[in-house]
Every structure is written in C-alpha cells, then in structure tokens.
N, CA, C and O of each residue as an XYZ file, in Angstrom:
876
protein
N     121.632     87.632    117.693
C     121.370     88.920    118.318
C     120.728     89.856    117.320
O     121.217     90.016    116.202
N     119.607     90.488    117.734
C     118.968     91.471    116.895
C     119.325     92.876    117.307
O     119.614     93.132    118.476
N     119.308     93.794    116.354
C     119.490     95.221    116.649
C     118.069     95.824    116.573
O     117.443     95.854    115.513
N     117.585     96.301    117.738
C     116.189     96.656    117.847
C     116.052     98.110    118.323
O     116.757     98.561    119.225
N     115.123     98.820    117.685
C     114.764    100.154    118.143
C     113.299    100.113    118.656
O     112.400     99.626    117.969
N     113.096    100.630    119.861
C     111.793    100.637    120.506
C     111.404    102.090    120.815
O     112.166    102.803    121.469
N     110.243    102.531    120.358
C     109.765    103.858    120.760
C     108.875    103.768    122.005
O     108.407    102.694    122.380
N     108.663    104.905    122.618
C     107.888    104.896    123.862
C     108.499    104.013    124.908
O     107.811    103.285    125.623
N     109.817    104.092    124.985
C     110.613    103.094    125.731
C     110.789    103.414    127.222
O     111.395    102.622    127.943
N     110.292    104.514    127.684
C     110.584    104.906    129.060
C     109.627    104.364    130.093
O     109.873    104.535    131.287
N     108.557    103.725    129.698
C     107.624    103.172    130.702
C     106.760    102.089    130.073
O     106.795    101.867    128.863
N     105.979    101.417    130.924
C     105.008    100.463    130.465
C     105.556     99.361    129.584
O     106.609     98.784    129.857
N     104.818     99.080    128.519
C     105.189     98.022    127.599
C     106.550     98.279    126.954
O     107.351     97.359    126.788
N     106.799     99.522    126.596
C     108.064     99.849    125.904
C     109.277     99.549    126.797
O     110.272     98.970    126.362
N     109.149     99.973    128.077
C     110.272     99.727    129.019
C     110.482     98.222    129.203
O     111.617     97.747    129.234
N     109.388     97.485    129.324
C     109.517     96.028    129.563
C     110.047     95.323    128.314
O     110.839     94.389    128.431
N     109.618     95.760    127.098
C     110.217     95.210    125.882
C     111.740     95.419    125.898
O     112.493     94.492    125.599
N     112.188     96.618    126.241
C     113.617     96.889    126.292
C     114.332     95.981    127.284
O     115.391     95.420    127.003
N     113.704     95.858    128.470
C     114.333     95.028    129.540
C     114.488     93.565    129.057
O     115.549     92.961    129.216
N     113.425     93.020    128.474
C     113.543     91.613    128.053
C     114.437     91.405    126.885
O     115.135     90.394    126.807
N     114.439     92.366    125.941
C     115.297     92.247    124.797
C     116.801     92.310    125.186
O     117.631     91.535    124.711
N     117.089     93.280    126.075
C     118.468     93.390    126.573
C     118.891     92.107    127.304
O     120.010     91.624    127.132
N     117.977     91.565    128.124
C     118.260     90.390    128.917
C     118.603     89.182    128.066
O     119.383     88.329    128.489
N     118.035     89.096    126.876
C     118.326     87.947    126.028
C     119.492     88.224    125.087
O     119.845     87.359    124.285
N     120.099     89.405    125.163
C     121.293     89.677    124.422
C     121.169     90.511    123.168
O     122.135     90.652    122.418
N     119.970     91.079    122.925
C     119.796     91.943    121.774
C     120.389     93.313    122.050
O     120.500     93.745    123.198
N     120.774     93.996    120.955
C     121.306     95.357    121.044
C     120.105     96.299    120.859
O     119.465     96.293    119.807
N     119.808     97.098    121.874
C     118.557     97.851    121.910
C     118.828     99.333    121.904
O     119.680     99.818    122.649
N     118.123    100.046    121.082
C     118.074    101.522    121.099
C     116.698    101.933    121.626
O     115.675    101.638    121.009
N     116.686    102.611    122.766
C     115.444    103.023    123.415
C     115.182    104.492    123.048
O     116.017    105.365    123.284
N     114.010    104.737    122.469
C     113.653    106.055    121.990
C     112.463    106.559    122.804
O     111.481    105.838    122.977
N     112.545    107.779    123.298
C     111.470    108.351    124.113
C     111.545    109.877    124.126
O     112.507    110.482    123.651
N     110.521    110.459    124.674
C     110.549    111.921    124.844
C     111.456    112.340    125.986
O     112.181    113.329    125.879
N     111.415    111.584    127.087
C     112.322    111.872    128.212
C     112.661    110.588    128.924
O     111.789    109.758    129.182
N     113.942    110.423    129.243
C     114.426    109.194    129.869
C     114.157    109.212    131.347
O     113.663    110.202    131.887
N     114.483    108.107    132.014
C     114.326    108.017    133.457
C     115.342    107.010    134.009
O     116.081    106.386    133.248
N     115.373    106.860    135.322
C     116.352    105.991    135.944
C     116.162    104.511    135.583
O     117.126    103.758    135.441
N     114.861    104.114    135.435
C     114.611    102.709    135.112
C     115.179    102.347    133.720
O     115.696    101.250    133.511
N     115.066    103.289    132.791
C     115.596    103.031    131.463
C     117.094    103.130    131.444
O     117.765    102.318    130.806
N     117.637    104.122    132.141
C     119.080    104.320    132.167
C     119.785    103.176    132.824
O     120.970    102.958    132.570
N     119.085    102.418    133.679
C     119.703    101.270    134.385
C     119.949    100.064    133.477
O     120.697     99.153    133.831
N     119.313    100.069    132.304
C     119.468     98.964    131.369
C     120.689     99.160    130.487
O     121.121    100.291    130.263
N     121.250     98.064    129.984
C     122.435     98.144    129.137
C     122.005     98.409    127.683
O     121.964     97.494    126.860
N     121.694     99.650    127.396
C     121.246     99.988    126.047
C     121.554    101.422    125.732
O     122.014    102.169    126.595
N     121.306    101.815    124.505
C     121.486    103.187    124.058
C     120.149    103.930    124.148
O     119.143    103.445    123.629
N     120.125    105.077    124.785
C     118.912    105.871    124.889
C     119.023    107.090    124.022
O     120.016    107.817    124.069
N     117.987    107.314    123.220
C     117.851    108.565    122.435
C     116.570    109.232    122.909
O     115.474    108.761    122.604
N     116.700    110.321    123.649
C     115.552    111.035    124.161
C     115.279    112.334    123.399
O     116.055    112.749    122.539
N     114.156    112.958    123.742
C     113.769    114.175    123.052
C     113.105    113.912    121.749
O     113.028    114.808    120.908
N     112.610    112.693    121.537
C     111.954    112.321    120.282
C     110.459    112.215    120.474
O     109.984    111.445    121.310
N     109.714    112.988    119.700
C     108.264    112.945    119.653
C     107.877    112.382    118.298
O     108.147    112.998    117.267
N     107.242    111.207    118.295
C     106.971    110.524    117.020
C     105.931    111.306    116.173
O     105.773    111.029    114.985
N     105.243    112.257    116.773
C     104.302    113.048    115.987
C     104.932    114.236    115.292
O     104.246    114.998    114.609
N     106.256    114.402    115.465
C     106.961    115.548    114.912
C     107.948    115.147    113.844
O     108.824    114.308    114.053
N     107.782    115.777    112.680
C     108.699    115.513    111.588
C     110.130    115.944    111.948
O     111.084    115.279    111.543
N     110.289    116.993    112.666
C     111.594    117.460    113.121
C     112.231    116.419    114.000
O     113.410    116.106    113.836
N     111.465    115.867    114.945
C     112.025    114.847    115.829
C     112.442    113.581    115.123
O     113.504    113.028    115.413
N     111.608    113.102    114.181
C     111.960    111.866    113.530
C     113.118    112.094    112.596
O     113.910    111.179    112.370
N     113.244    113.291    112.042
C     114.445    113.622    111.250
C     115.707    113.630    112.095
O     116.762    113.178    111.651
N     115.597    114.151    113.327
C     116.760    114.163    114.219
C     117.157    112.729    114.575
O     118.341    112.397    114.626
N     116.150    111.882    114.821
C     116.447    110.485    115.139
C     117.184    109.801    113.978
O     118.184    109.116    114.192
N     116.715    109.981    112.823
C     117.376    109.347    111.649
C     118.815    109.874    111.541
O     119.738    109.113    111.248
N     118.995    111.151    111.776
C     120.367    111.725    111.707
C     121.255    111.083    112.737
O     122.418    110.793    112.453
N     120.726    110.848    113.961
C     121.533    110.259    115.014
C     121.848    108.765    114.724
O     122.883    108.249    115.146
N     120.962    108.111    114.018
C     121.214    106.725    113.640
C     122.226    106.592    112.507
O     123.009    105.645    112.441
N     122.175    107.598    111.607
C     123.080    107.518    110.471
C     122.772    106.331    109.606
O     121.618    106.125    109.233
N     123.782    105.532    109.272
C     123.562    104.335    108.459
C     123.465    103.069    109.278
O     123.623    101.968    108.748
N     123.207    103.216    110.572
C     123.038    102.043    111.461
C     121.848    101.213    111.007
O     120.754    101.745    110.816
N     122.060     99.885    110.829
C     120.967     99.034    110.316
C     120.249     98.329    111.452
O     120.875     97.816    112.379
N     118.930     98.311    111.366
C     118.048     97.717    112.368
C     117.512     96.405    111.842
O     117.203     96.274    110.657
N     117.405     95.422    112.745
C     116.721     94.186    112.436
C     115.220     94.350    112.761
O     114.366     93.866    112.018
N     114.916     95.023    113.856
C     113.543     95.272    114.242
C     113.323     96.752    114.543
O     114.175     97.407    115.144
N     112.188     97.263    114.125
C     111.696     98.571    114.513
C     110.369     98.349    115.187
O     109.428     97.903    114.530
N     110.245     98.637    116.468
C     109.020     98.432    117.206
C     108.378     99.782    117.543
O     108.852    100.498    118.425
N     107.300    100.124    116.836
C     106.579    101.351    117.039
C     105.593    101.174    118.186
O     104.462    100.729    117.990
N     106.029    101.522    119.355
C     105.250    101.304    120.567
C     104.609    102.543    121.137
O     103.580    102.456    121.808
N     105.208    103.718    120.880
C     104.690    104.977    121.494
C     103.197    105.184    121.144
O     102.778    105.041    119.995
N     102.434    105.519    122.171
C     101.028    105.763    121.932
C     100.394    106.459    123.115
O     100.952    106.472    124.212
N      99.201    107.050    122.886
C      98.500    107.733    123.975
C      97.042    107.343    123.902
O      96.559    106.878    122.869
N      96.352    107.533    124.995
C      94.923    107.192    125.076
C      94.206    108.266    125.844
O      94.659    108.665    126.917
N      93.081    108.753    125.314
C      92.157    109.588    126.079
C      90.779    109.022    125.904
O      90.507    108.314    124.935
N      89.917    109.327    126.826
C      88.590    108.719    126.863
C      87.539    109.739    126.366
O      87.409    110.814    126.950
N      86.808    109.418    125.318
C      85.694    110.210    124.845
C      84.456    109.373    124.687
O      84.526    108.251    124.186
N      83.337    109.886    125.096
C      82.060    109.267    124.830
C      81.277    110.216    123.925
O      81.686    111.353    123.687
N      80.164    109.733    123.437
C      79.384    110.577    122.460
C      78.914    111.898    123.065
O      78.732    112.887    122.355
N      78.720    111.900    124.386
C      78.271    113.157    125.010
C      79.410    113.978    125.597
O      79.176    114.970    126.288
N      80.648    113.564    125.321
C      81.829    114.326    125.801
C      82.960    114.223    124.805
O      84.052    113.766    125.141
N      82.708    114.638    123.603
C      83.733    114.547    122.569
C      84.731    115.659    122.644
O      84.370    116.834    122.588
N      86.021    115.292    122.773
C      87.127    116.265    122.818
C      87.913    116.115    121.529
O      88.789    115.257    121.423
N      87.598    116.949    120.552
C      88.188    116.779    119.235
C      89.670    117.104    119.203
O      90.417    116.532    118.409
N      90.093    118.007    120.050
C      91.554    118.266    120.127
C      92.285    117.040    120.630
O      93.340    116.693    120.098
N      91.760    116.383    121.631
C      92.392    115.143    122.155
C      92.346    114.043    121.111
O      93.282    113.253    120.993
N      91.239    113.989    120.339
C      91.161    112.982    119.332
C      92.210    113.178    118.235
O      92.834    112.226    117.766
N      92.385    114.449    117.842
C      93.410    114.754    116.825
C      94.814    114.394    117.318
O      95.647    113.886    116.567
N      95.045    114.668    118.586
C      96.342    114.322    119.183
C      96.591    112.809    119.116
O      97.708    112.376    118.831
N      95.573    112.025    119.374
C      95.721    110.590    119.312
C      96.017    110.144    117.870
O      96.821    109.238    117.655
N      95.381    110.768    116.906
C      95.717    110.430    115.497
C      97.162    110.782    115.185
O      97.847    110.005    114.518
N      97.658    111.958    115.660
C      99.022    112.366    115.333
C     100.038    111.382    115.916
O     101.035    111.053    115.273
N      99.769    110.907    117.162
C     100.716    109.998    117.790
C     100.461    108.564    117.401
O     101.401    107.883    116.990
N      99.252    108.068    117.505
C      98.947    106.661    117.341
C      98.902    106.197    115.885
O      99.265    105.061    115.578
N      98.453    107.087    114.989
C      98.269    106.693    113.573
C      99.411    107.178    112.723
O     100.091    106.389    112.067
N      99.629    108.522    112.736
C     100.669    109.069    111.869
C     102.070    108.835    112.442
O     103.046    108.767    111.695
N     102.163    108.715    113.750
C     103.500    108.519    114.371
C     104.241    107.306    113.832
O     105.369    107.457    113.365
N     103.659    106.102    113.873
C     104.362    104.913    113.344
C     104.654    105.031    111.853
O     105.712    104.592    111.403
N     103.731    105.620    111.065
C     104.000    105.785    109.675
C     105.131    106.798    109.423
O     105.996    106.593    108.571
N     105.095    107.870    110.176
C     106.136    108.888    110.017
C     107.495    108.348    110.367
O     108.472    108.575    109.653
N     107.559    107.617    111.491
C     108.841    107.078    111.946
C     109.384    105.947    110.971
O     110.563    105.907    110.621
N     108.486    105.090    110.587
C     108.913    104.010    109.682
C     109.408    104.562    108.390
O     110.420    104.105    107.859
N     108.693    105.568    107.857
C     109.145    106.219    106.623
C     110.525    106.859    106.772
O     111.371    106.738    105.885
N     110.752    107.553    107.917
C     111.989    108.210    108.165
C     113.151    107.244    108.269
O     114.271    107.563    107.869
N     112.878    106.025    108.823
C     113.924    105.075    109.064
C     114.038    103.977    107.996
O     114.706    102.967    108.217
N     113.389    104.170    106.842
C     113.509    103.180    105.775
C     114.973    102.936    105.376
O     115.328    101.798    105.070
N     115.828    103.958    105.369
C     117.254    103.659    105.033
C     117.929    102.735    106.048
O     118.968    102.145    105.751
N     117.355    102.607    107.231
C     117.944    101.766    108.314
C     117.374    100.393    108.362
O     117.728     99.595    109.231
N     116.459    100.087    107.405
C     115.789     98.771    107.428
C     116.223     97.970    106.195
O     115.696     98.188    105.105
N     117.151     97.072    106.350
C     117.649     96.262    105.265
C     116.684     95.103    104.964
O     115.720     94.870    105.693
N     116.963     94.414    103.913
C     116.183     93.206    103.595
C     116.196     92.262    104.741
O     117.251     91.982    105.311
N     115.015     91.751    105.105
C     114.904     90.845    106.238
C     114.516     91.501    107.567
O     114.239     90.824    108.557
N     114.503     92.859    107.558
C     114.103     93.578    108.760
C     112.607     93.394    109.048
O     111.824     93.025    108.173
N     112.241     93.666    110.312
C     110.834     93.519    110.710
C     110.373     94.793    111.405
O     111.087     95.387    112.213
N     109.139     95.193    111.053
C     108.513     96.367    111.714
C     107.319     95.867    112.528
O     106.436     95.182    112.012
N     107.316     96.221    113.790
C     106.188     95.922    114.684
C     105.476     97.207    115.014
O     106.083     98.216    115.372
N     104.158     97.138    114.883
C     103.294     98.286    115.284
C     102.403     97.839    116.414
O     101.532     96.989    116.225
N     102.613     98.407    117.599
C     101.796     98.050    118.730
C     100.451     98.846    118.606
O     100.380    100.056    118.817
N      99.445     98.096    118.262
C      98.137     98.670    118.009
C      97.190     98.177    119.093
O      97.635     98.004    120.228
N      95.912     97.940    118.815
C      94.979     97.489    119.782
C      93.796     96.843    119.100
O      93.404     97.254    118.008
N      93.226     95.836    119.734
C      91.985     95.267    119.143
C      90.828     96.244    119.276
O      89.759     96.019    118.707
N      91.029     97.341    120.030
C      90.031     98.377    120.045
C      89.924     99.128    118.693
O      88.995     99.901    118.460
N      90.894     98.869    117.836
C      90.848     99.392    116.484
C      90.163     98.427    115.511
O      90.070     98.712    114.317
N      89.694     97.311    116.011
C      88.983     96.340    115.132
C      87.526     96.753    115.018
O      86.843     96.889    116.033
N      87.047     96.951    113.820
C      85.655     97.324    113.576
C      84.746     96.184    113.933
O      83.701     96.398    114.547
N      85.119     94.951    113.558
C      84.280     93.797    113.875
C      84.187     93.542    115.343
O      83.143     93.102    115.825
N      85.266     93.809    116.091
C      85.301     93.483    117.521
C      84.698     94.570    118.409
O      84.619     94.396    119.625
N      84.267     95.700    117.812
C      83.711     96.816    118.605
C      82.259     96.531    118.949
O      81.352     96.728    118.140
N      82.069     96.059    120.182
C      80.713     95.729    120.680
C      80.217     96.677    121.760
O      79.103     96.530    122.262
N      81.063     97.670    122.123
C      80.715     98.541    123.249
C      80.759    100.042    122.929
O      80.329    100.844    123.758
N      81.256    100.442    121.771
C      81.299    101.860    121.407
C      82.269    102.663    122.262
O      83.126    102.108    122.950
N      82.112    103.996    122.203
C      82.962    104.880    123.012
C      84.402    104.912    122.547
O      84.740    104.359    121.501
N      85.250    105.565    123.332
C      86.669    105.671    123.044
C      86.927    106.084    121.587
O      87.728    105.473    120.878
N      86.225    107.136    121.170
C      86.217    107.473    119.742
C      87.603    107.728    119.207
O      87.977    107.143    118.191
N      88.371    108.565    119.840
C      89.673    108.926    119.322
C      90.632    107.734    119.305
O      91.343    107.515    118.325
N      90.645    106.971    120.394
C      91.577    105.827    120.455
C      91.180    104.763    119.452
O      92.034    104.263    118.720
N      89.880    104.397    119.397
C      89.467    103.380    118.446
C      89.779    103.807    117.015
O      90.341    103.034    116.238
N      89.414    105.039    116.673
C      89.618    105.480    115.299
C      91.120    105.565    114.951
O      91.516    105.219    113.838
N      91.933    106.014    115.883
C      93.382    106.118    115.616
C      94.028    104.759    115.441
O      94.948    104.600    114.638
N      93.552    103.786    116.188
C      94.086    102.408    116.056
C      93.605    101.736    114.798
O      94.353    100.979    114.180
N      92.365    101.994    114.397
C      91.866    101.478    113.114
C      92.711    102.066    111.966
O      93.041    101.380    110.998
N      93.047    103.355    112.110
C      93.821    104.037    111.078
C      95.269    103.458    110.997
O      95.793    103.246    109.904
N      95.886    103.215    112.145
C      97.232    102.686    112.110
C      97.244    101.223    111.581
O      98.227    100.771    110.993
N      96.125    100.506    111.810
C      96.050     99.183    111.229
C      96.059     99.231    109.697
O      96.684     98.405    109.032
N      95.356    100.212    109.171
C      95.396    100.396    107.685
C      96.798    100.808    107.236
O      97.313    100.318    106.230
N      97.402    101.714    107.999
C      98.789    102.129    107.629
C      99.720    100.923    107.625
O     100.551    100.764    106.730
N      99.564    100.063    108.658
C     100.428     98.892    108.724
C     100.216     97.938    107.537
O     101.179     97.374    107.018
N      98.977     97.760    107.115
C      98.686     96.915    105.983
C      99.296     97.479    104.712
O      99.857     96.739    103.903
N      99.186     98.800    104.535
C      99.816     99.425    103.346
C     101.338     99.338    103.380
O     101.983     99.124    102.354
N     101.893     99.506    104.562
C     103.344     99.319    104.716
C     103.752     97.893    104.350
O     104.759     97.679    103.676
N     102.973     96.941    104.793
C     103.318     95.557    104.499
C     103.318     95.329    103.001
O     104.197     94.634    102.491
N     102.378     95.879    102.293
C     102.321     95.743    100.843
C     103.496     96.461    100.176
O     104.178     95.896     99.321
N     103.720     97.709    100.578
C     104.754     98.508     99.902
C     106.168     98.045    100.206
O     107.058     98.218     99.373
N     106.401     97.458    101.383
C     107.717     97.006    101.796
C     108.024     95.577    101.401
O     109.141     95.092    101.576
N     107.022     94.918    100.869
C     107.216     93.506    100.465
C     108.329     93.378     99.432
O     109.131     92.445     99.482
N     108.370     94.302     98.516
C     109.391     94.219     97.423
C     110.796     94.412     97.913
O     111.738     93.985     97.246
N     110.982     95.059     99.091
C     112.307     95.230     99.618
C     112.629     94.255    100.751
O     113.667     94.357    101.404
N     111.708     93.305    100.967
C     111.948     92.236    101.960
C     111.785     92.613    103.386
O     112.387     91.980    104.253
N     110.981     93.638    103.687
C     110.726     94.058    105.075
C     109.298     93.616    105.445
O     108.349     93.891    104.711
N     109.161     92.935    106.579
C     107.834     92.441    107.047
C     107.271     93.310    108.160
O     108.006     93.918    108.938
N     105.958     93.350    108.212
C     105.260     94.168    109.191
C     104.238     93.352    109.973
O     103.474     92.571    109.406
N     104.243     93.554    111.309
C     103.233     92.912    112.173
C     102.466     93.954    112.922
O     103.055     94.901    113.443
N     101.152     93.807    112.992
C     100.256     94.640    113.749
C      99.938     93.833    115.015
O      99.390     92.734    114.933
N     100.291     94.393    116.202
C     100.351     93.606    117.438
C      99.500     94.209    118.534
O      99.711     95.356    118.929
N      98.537     93.443    119.030
C      97.693     93.878    120.179
C      98.348     93.252    121.448
O      98.495     92.033    121.534
N      98.732     94.094    122.411
C      99.431     93.591    123.576
C      98.504     92.962    124.609
O      98.991     92.338    125.552
N      97.167     93.104    124.466
C      96.211     92.683    125.455
C      95.921     93.853    126.369
O      96.488     94.934    126.215
N      95.030     93.626    127.322
C      94.734     94.619    128.350
C      95.849     94.491    129.407
O      95.860     93.555    130.206
N      96.758     95.430    129.389
C      97.985     95.348    130.199
C      97.971     96.314    131.327
O      97.554     97.460    131.160
N      98.429     95.871    132.511
C      98.416     96.706    133.712
C      99.533     97.755    133.612
O     100.650     97.519    134.071
N      99.235     98.886    133.023
C     100.172     99.994    132.907
C      99.466    101.295    133.359
O      98.285    101.281    133.707
N     100.208    102.405    133.344
C      99.605    103.681    133.670
C      98.430    103.990    132.746
O      97.435    104.571    133.178
N      98.545    103.600    131.470
C      97.534    103.896    130.489
C      96.181    103.285    130.862
O      95.124    103.868    130.622
N      96.252    102.092    131.458
C      95.004    101.344    131.797
C      94.646    101.495    133.271
O      93.737    100.825    133.760
N      95.362    102.382    133.990
C      95.070    102.528    135.423
C      95.479    101.308    136.221
O      94.926    101.070    137.295
N      96.457    100.507    135.718
C      96.945     99.377    136.438
C      96.079     98.150    136.320
O      96.274     97.178    137.050
N      95.099     98.179    135.389
C      94.200     97.021    135.183
C      94.714     96.153    134.038
O      95.143     96.673    133.008
N      94.672     94.846    134.212
C      95.013     93.931    133.149
C      96.104     92.957    133.499
O      96.459     92.786    134.665
N      96.646     92.304    132.452
C      97.692     91.272    132.652
C      99.013     91.963    132.983
O      99.185     93.159    132.748
N      99.927     91.191    133.526
C     101.247     91.732    133.894
C     101.961     92.170    132.616
O     101.883     91.504    131.583
N     102.643     93.282    132.708
C     103.353     93.828    131.552
C     104.455     92.835    131.112
O     104.755     92.754    129.921
N     105.051     92.092    132.036
C     106.063     91.114    131.672
C     105.512     90.026    130.757
O     106.160     89.594    129.804
N     104.322     89.610    131.072
C     103.644     88.590    130.234
C     103.352     89.095    128.838
O     103.615     88.406    127.852
N     102.808     90.297    128.753
C     102.488     90.871    127.459
C     103.720     91.075    126.579
O     103.735     90.709    125.404
N     104.755     91.671    127.180
C     105.975     91.922    126.426
C     106.601     90.646    125.899
O     107.112     90.613    124.780
N     106.559     89.571    126.725
C     107.109     88.312    126.284
C     106.346     87.790    125.053
O     106.965     87.278    124.119
N     105.026     87.914    125.043
C     104.252     87.495    123.925
C     104.496     88.327    122.677
O     104.514     87.789    121.570
N     104.683     89.631    122.840
C     104.958     90.506    121.699
C     106.287     90.156    121.079
O     106.414     90.136    119.854
N     107.282     89.878    121.903
C     108.613     89.490    121.374
C     108.487     88.173    120.600
O     109.084     88.016    119.535
N     107.721     87.246    121.132
C     107.538     85.961    120.437
C     106.872     86.169    119.079
O     107.242     85.516    118.103
N     105.927     87.040    119.009
C     105.247     87.326    117.732
C     106.245     87.918    116.732
O     106.209     87.591    115.546
N     107.125     88.782    117.213
C     108.130     89.325    116.309
C     109.145     88.261    115.893
O     109.543     88.207    114.729
N     109.553     87.440    116.808
C     110.442     86.324    116.479
C     109.843     85.442    115.395
O     110.549     84.998    114.489
N     108.547     85.189    115.485
C     107.884     84.242    114.570
C     107.393     84.913    113.278
O     106.900     84.216    112.392
N     107.507     86.189    113.147
C     107.014     86.864    111.957
C     107.778     86.444    110.705
O     109.007     86.501    110.669
N     107.056     86.032    109.701
C     107.620     85.609    108.402
C     107.020     86.516    107.339
O     105.988     87.153    107.550
N     107.688     86.559    106.195
C     107.219     87.418    105.060
C     105.803     87.049    104.667
O     105.022     87.930    104.309
N     105.447     85.769    104.721
C     104.129     85.338    104.316
C     103.012     85.871    105.244
O     101.847     85.932    104.852
N     103.387     86.249    106.463
C     102.409     86.770    107.445
C     102.421     88.257    107.520
O     101.692     88.824    108.335
N     103.225     88.942    106.699
C     103.323     90.392    106.797
C     101.948     91.070    106.587
O     101.212     90.754    105.652
N     101.647     91.989    107.474
C     100.370     92.678    107.448
C      99.269     92.035    108.314
O      98.137     92.518    108.346
N      99.607     90.963    108.998
C      98.645     90.282    109.844
C      98.471     91.014    111.178
O      99.362     91.734    111.629
N      97.296     90.810    111.801
C      96.905     91.495    113.016
C      96.849     90.393    114.117
O      96.001     89.501    114.084
N      97.776     90.496    115.076
C      97.962     89.402    116.052
C      97.744     89.923    117.457
O      98.083     91.059    117.786
N      97.159     89.044    118.288
C      97.168     89.240    119.750
C      98.541     88.750    120.252
O      99.142     87.852    119.662
N      99.008     89.339    121.318
C     100.293     88.918    121.879
C     100.325     87.430    122.209
O     101.386     86.806    122.211
N      99.157     86.875    122.487
C      99.048     85.442    122.843
C      99.155     84.539    121.631
O      99.282     83.324    121.787
N      99.107     85.108    120.394
C      99.229     84.274    119.193
C      97.979     84.153    118.354
O      98.022     83.584    117.263
N      96.857     84.681    118.842
C      95.584     84.624    118.133
C      95.567     85.686    117.032
O      95.960     86.833    117.246
N      95.098     85.273    115.843
C      94.911     86.265    114.776
C      93.596     86.983    115.054
O      92.594     86.355    115.396
N      93.610     88.298    114.906
C      92.444     89.144    115.283
C      91.692     89.600    114.036
O      92.275     89.753    112.963
N      90.380     89.815    114.198
C      89.573     90.332    113.078
C      89.801     91.808    112.828
O      90.162     92.565    113.729
N      89.583     92.196    111.592
C      89.720     93.623    111.257
C      88.469     94.393    111.655
O      88.399     95.605    111.452
C-alpha cells in the first residue's frame, strides 16, 4: 500500500487517479481548491482550499500534513487557456506559468520533509511542452508552461537523487475531460497508464519524460 497525495483531485484525471488508487488499497490524500460530492464519496482524506500557485496555501498544506510521510506525490493540478499569435493574452499566460510550472515546484519544495528515501514525485505535464514535438504552433502559454515544468522536473530529479527520491514527467495523452472539451481517450484508461508509470519508476529513470502508454517522449 502506498501513501499518495494527488493535487487537482476534484475532477478529471486527478479524480480518476484518486478513484483507482483507493480501489487498489492505497491511502490517498486528495488536494484541491474546492471539494465535491464525487470526491467526498471516495474513501480518502480531502484537503481543500489549496491553490498550488500560492505560497500561503502550500504552507498550510504542509502544516496539515505535519510529519506524515508520502510514498508518492502526484502534481496533477493544471490549467489551460488558448492563445494564438494574433490573440495573445499575457495575463492568462502568466497564470498558466504560476499554476503549471511554478505550482509543482512550489509544492514539491514545501513537501520535501514529507518525502522519505524511496519516495516518488510525478508531474503531470504534456507533450505539448516538447520543443521537438511542436509541429503546429499556437497554445503559447500552455506549451511554454509545460516546457518550463519539464525543466523543473529534470532539475528536481538531479537535486533529489542524493536523497533517494525519483521524479517522473508524465504525459496523460489527449484525455476526454473538461479541459479538452470532452475530446480524447477515456480518463479511466489514461489514469491507469499513469499509475503504471509511477509503479514502474526506478531511480535510474528519474527525470524521464513518459507517455501514459509507456513511450518515452522527446524533449
């Protein structure tokens, strides 16, 4: 049994990760800005009122956890807005950086006391943050924020190596959630693949960029 903390746990991929982890017997802490009936129906601990872009929020989360040790920290919370070159919204782009890029780094840093040797950190990123894979342009804020969190994840992998904590950068695929307008693969399928990637993560693979299906992705 793993002790797992999932951010962005009230809907979409986060909610399904929580559901599947609880079903297999893991002890799950679901973190979100606001809870809902679907999350409350699961057999887990919910900590709401947490905004990963806020230092105050992440400090409050660490205080609530105290010295509780985690086996997995899954940084799933994220946002997406659409910008093209002729409609750049820099405020929205900055918001995506605060949540998608700085959020996982801020939270992981705050919870370092809760990550013992052998713990694993998962960062739900996107292949849209791959420079090599960008063949269509657009989505400036989302692409840039995901490229930035990929770099943060790689640096975390290097810096946490000496304390025995491994990091995985995980692309869930194009998943049918509110974020994608319901287009893509079933969320159940994606979450199952993400859990498998975390199960299979070894120290030698720390810092790698993986598709939920198991394919290693280009930077």
